[in-house]
Structure formats: structure tokens, C-alpha cells
C-alpha positions, 0 to 999 in steps of 0.5 A: 407228584408229577402227573404229566411227564414228557421225556425226549418226545419227538413227533413228525406228521406222516408225509413230513420230514421236519418234526413238529416236536423235537426233544420235548422234556417237561414235568407238570405237578399234580394240581398245578396250573401251567400255561403253554405258549408258543408261536403259531405252528410251534407244536402246542396242539401237537403236544396237547394231543400227546397227553391223551394218546391221540399221538401216537395212537390215533394220528399217523406219524413218526413218534419217539420218546416217552409220555406218562400221564398219571403214571401211564405210558400213553403209547401203551394205554388205550385212548379210551382209558386215557380219555377218562383221566385227561379231558382235552378241549380242541382248538377247533370245537367242531373237530370233537363234536359228534352228535346232533343235539347239545344234551346228546353231546354232553351225554356221549362220553358218559354213555361210553363209560356206562354211567348210571342214568341218575348220575348222568343227568346230574353231570349233564345239568352241572356241565351245561350250567357251568358253561352257560348252555342250560337254555340250549340243552335241546338245541341242534348243534349246527344252530350254535355259534362258534363260541357256543360250540366251544362251550359245548366242547368244554361242557362235554369234557367237564361232565367226564370229571377228568383229573387233568384238563388240557385246553387248547385256546378254549376262549378263541371263539368266545366273546369278552363276557364268555371269556370272563365266564370261562376264566371264572370256571377255571378259577373255580376248578383250580381252587377245588384242588382236584384238577391239573390244568394245562392251558394253551391261550393268548388272552393272558391278562386275566390268567396271570393271577391263576397261573402257577407256571409258564412253559414256552415251546420254541419254533425248534420244537423244544421247551425254551422257557419254563418257570413262574410267570414273573420270572419267565416274562421278565428274564426272558422277555427279549427271547419271547418277543423273538419267538413271537408269543403273546405277552401280558399287556402289563409286561409289554408296558413295563418293558417300554417304561424300562427302555425309557429309563423308568424304574419298574419295581415288582415286575407287574403282571396285571393292570392292578399291579401296574397301577400300584407300581406307577403310584410309587414312581415319580412320573415325568411329563414324558412318562405321563405322555407315554402311559396315557398315549403311546402305551394305549395304542393310539392310532394316527388320524388317517385320511379315511378316519377324516373322511368318515366324519359324517358317520360318527356319534353314538348309534349313528346310522341306525335310523333316519333320526340318528342320521340327522345327528351325524357330524356335519361334513362333506358326504363320504362315498358309501361303499356298503349300505344296509337300509332299515328293512327286514332282511328276510321273510323268515320269522326266525331271522336272527337280524333285525332291521338296521341302518348301517352305512360303511364309507369307502376307506373305513376300518370297521369292527363288528363286535358283540356277543356270540350269537349276536348276528355278526357272522350272519350279517357278514354272510348277507353282505357277500350273498351267502345268505340272500337278503330281500331286494332293497336291503343291502346296497354295494356301491349304490347298487342293490346287492340282489342284482349283483352276479356272483362272479362280479361280486367275488371281484369286489368283496373278499371274505375270510371265513371264521373257519378257514377249512371251509374255504379251501378247495385244493390240496396244495398251498400254492394252488390254493393261492392261485385258484382265484387268480386262474378265473381272472385270465391272468398270464401264468407269470403274473399268477406265479409272481403274485403267489410268490409274494403272498407266500413270503408276506404271510410266512408260508413259503416253506409250506408251498407244496403242503396240503392246506388241511395239514397246516396248523390252525394259525397257518391255515388262517394265514393261508385263508387270508392270503387267498382272499387278499391275492384277488385285489378286492377293494372291500375286505371282510374278515371273520376273526382274522387273528384267531389261532395267530401268535402275537407277531403274525396277528400284528403283522396281519393287522398292519397289513390291513391298515396298509391296505386301508391307507391304499384305498381298501375298505376293511370290515373285521369281526373280532372279540379281541377288543385290544386289537380293535382299540388299536386298529379299527376306526369305527365299531358297530355293536350288535346285540340279539340281531339289533344294531345298538351302536355305530360310531368311532371306536374311542366313543364306544369305549367311553360308553361303559354302560353300553359295553356292559349291555352288549356283553363286551368290556374294556381292553387292558390298554384302555382299562389301564389308561382310565385307572392311571389318570388319577396317578398321572394327572 
């Protein structure tokens, strides 16, 4: 029986002429787990909002067609009634959190359906346990990390026990360990046979064994692919690449091998299947090189990589003793240094004393679990949080002495939530805002804005309100707004969150180009695959402590430390390790 049915669904947001959904037709059967893919801005979140009646019942716009959920027409049924059957976890968790405390948030929906107190207590405990939030039951929500808020949104939905779960990038703010835990929850929910699951996600490698069906929403607002994962990813590979959607790593590798004339039996979807496939294939020296080098995203050594040789080695820069163990080479120019002293006199401070030196021209990734202190450290770096004097130095000068206006010209920062930095009501004005304080000629401002609109695929939205963009488009705008000022030190908090594969890789290539031209890049990310491919060095935080600073490759060689930090190997590195026995 079809529990989700969409027939010729069309929707255009108020104030826009182009529909985001334009003739969508799809059916999802009871107890099916379907994966919905699409480029940034293709309308995936809008489609999700149609399933619980928020479109058209709560969001202004022009709607057409029919959406039925469990036999109910969502345009006619009350949203409150649909909410009991359809549990929706938004892409931005803050958009659905309404109370001040964790337990109150989980209880909110249960109170609205007048559940008995004893049953309410059981559901709250179960939902918090499932999502790993039991110890935060009495915490204030504004004190949670972005990933913890994401888990809380899921807990609030699970407590309602809906028969249909719609999850819009639920792992986007989760660290690798949190992602594994959430996928384990989804596997249990799927195995229970009580849920129909529609999942919007780009971390695909761990999902393949639990996905029954793949749906791809094209840029034209219609479904362009629909079928079992193996069929969709292999028969429509080129079309999906053109759409820019995320693809499983094993599928991308298989197609690289196919282009080199290597037979790929069985159409593998996972690392395990790929290893089995290659065990059955006679590998030439060329294929060995492909699998063990090109296929795992090897970076060429850059000038910056060589320049930071003094900072290599496990735990480099944590204390004075580790400095003595650094590789002997010419002393690099240090653009940012944190000296081992207390950040603040606050006894509840998240960060502990650490020694971290960031050379000019480095590409550094800050990694760690949710709540480890990554975003907090970044906020200290730009004085959104004020460290004690003598702790942080920018270009050799105590950050405490830097005027805010001068600091803004030296450091560009992209927030984890892009809406937190928008200050105008027009995309082109947002890009021009920072330039207007630099006393540039209007012609120069207009030229820079035009270049950024083109570079980040935002030209069609120049007159749009930034707050009406998709999350991926908002992220591109916030990044473009930061880059347009020409700062030499760039700090980006989860820069690829909400991006499709094409835009994510374009953004990361832009960061590498800027690095090669002399900029220093610091990114905070949970995407270990992109870190493996692009970052020269990594700094690992755990509970506010710096437990590793060294070359990215060395981090992936220390699996015990990865486990301690709640991280893990990306599919490319995992596949390389497992293939060595096959290829050597």
C-alpha cells in the first residue's frame, strides 16, 4: 500500500515566479526506506514540507496537485493531525525547537496530544536514550552544540511515534560517531517494520545497505530518477553527475575503473562490496596505482605543505616538549598562535590551555566530536569570545589589542548557521555590505559583487531575499560574503553543510586556490572525506583539549586516536587500507 502519494505537485514560494516543485509525481510504499537526492536548491526540503501539510497549510505560495499521506489529503487535513502520523526533522534544527530545556522540548508534542504522564515519561526517556541525550535531559537548549540540537529535534519526533519519518539531512551537524549512532537508530527503526522512512542525506556510504529505493529530484523540480540504488547509481550515473548530487564513494571509484577499461562485476555500492569485487579482478600495475593513489584523493604537495614542515608530528604544538620533536626545517611564518594559558577565568570554560601554531599558507582542519570546542575555539580566534591577554596572537600581536575594525580586514569568518551573519534583504546588497566600509569606488564594488555572484552560482538570485534561499544557497552566499573582502586568514565553520557534491567540491577547490595564492584556511568540518582530500593538517579537539596536531595523513594512521576522539576513517582511506592486501 502506498502511504505517500504525490500527483502533479507544483509549488512556488510567495514573491517568486519560478516554481521550486513543478509536476512532482512519486509513490512510497508502507515500510519502505527511500533516499531523496538532489542538487542544492532543487526543492528537496520543499518536498518534505508538503508531507506534513506545512506546504500549503503554513507557508505562503502557489500550490497545485495532490499530496496524500496515509490516505489523507494534506491540503485538507489539519497540520496538527498530520504531525502525529508524519514526523519531520528539519534541515536546520533551530527552526523547530520551541522551548528552553531539553526535556520540555521532547515533552512539547506529547503534551499537545494529551498523553498520560506515565506514558509521557516512558517516551521521553526512550527518545533521549535513542539519541544519546540522556545526560542532557535537564540542560538548556541554547547551551547545546549544533549536533546536539539536531539529535534533540530527532528525539522530539521519535517520542511522538509517527508511522512516517521524514528526515532532512539529519546528520549534517553530527560528528562521525554521532552519524554512526543515528544511522544505527535508523537501522533499528527500519528493522522494526513500523516505519516508512524518507531520508534526505548526502552521507551515502553507510546508508546503502538499508536503502530500498533512490529518488532524485532534478533542477527542474521533477523526479528524474526512481528505482533501486544499484539501478539508479549505475544506469543513470552520468545524469546524476550532471545534476551534481552526492554519490556513494564505491560508485565513483567503480566508474573510474570502468573508464580505464577495468571490468566491475556486481555494481558495488559499499566498501565491502568493492573489496570483494577487486579480489575477483586481475589487477594491473596501472589499476593498483589508481586504486591506491588517485582513487583515495591524493593531494599534490603544495608550497604551503612544505612550508609547514616544522609543525608535523603527532600532538605537535601542544606543549613546549612536543615543539622539540617537530621536524627540523626553516622556521615558518606563524600567522596565528595560541599559547598554553587559560582562555578565560570562567570556571566553566569549554577550552583547556593548548599550544597551537598555524603557519601562514596552511590549510588546517579543526575536527572532533560535537561539543568538543571547535566552534568555540574559532570564536575566540575572531574575538566573538574574548580570551585573556597573552593567549592568542595574530601575526605576532596579542589579539586582545586588535581593534575590531582592523581585525575584520584580516580574518574572514563563515558561521555554522549562515543566517546569523545576514544583515540585508537582498543578495547583492549582502555581498556589497562589507565592501562599503572599505571606501572603494562604486564601480569596483559592483564588479566584485558580479564576480562573486557568478563564481558561487548566485547570479539568478541577485535580487532575492537571503533568508528565502535554500540552505545550500544561504551557505554559498555566506561564504561569498566572507571571501569578497579579501582577508588573508579565512575560517569556515562547516562550509559544505547543505551543499550538493558539485558545489561542495567547487567551494573546496576555491579554498585550495586561495591557499596557493597565499591565504591561510581553517575549516571546521565533520566530513572526513573532504578533510582527507583537501586539508594539509588537522587539529583534533576532545572535551576542550588539543590531543593531536599534525599532517592529515598521520591522523588517519592513528586509528586509536581517531576512536578516542569519536572520529573515523573516510571511505576512501578505509578502502585503501582494505585493498592493500589485494593490490600488493
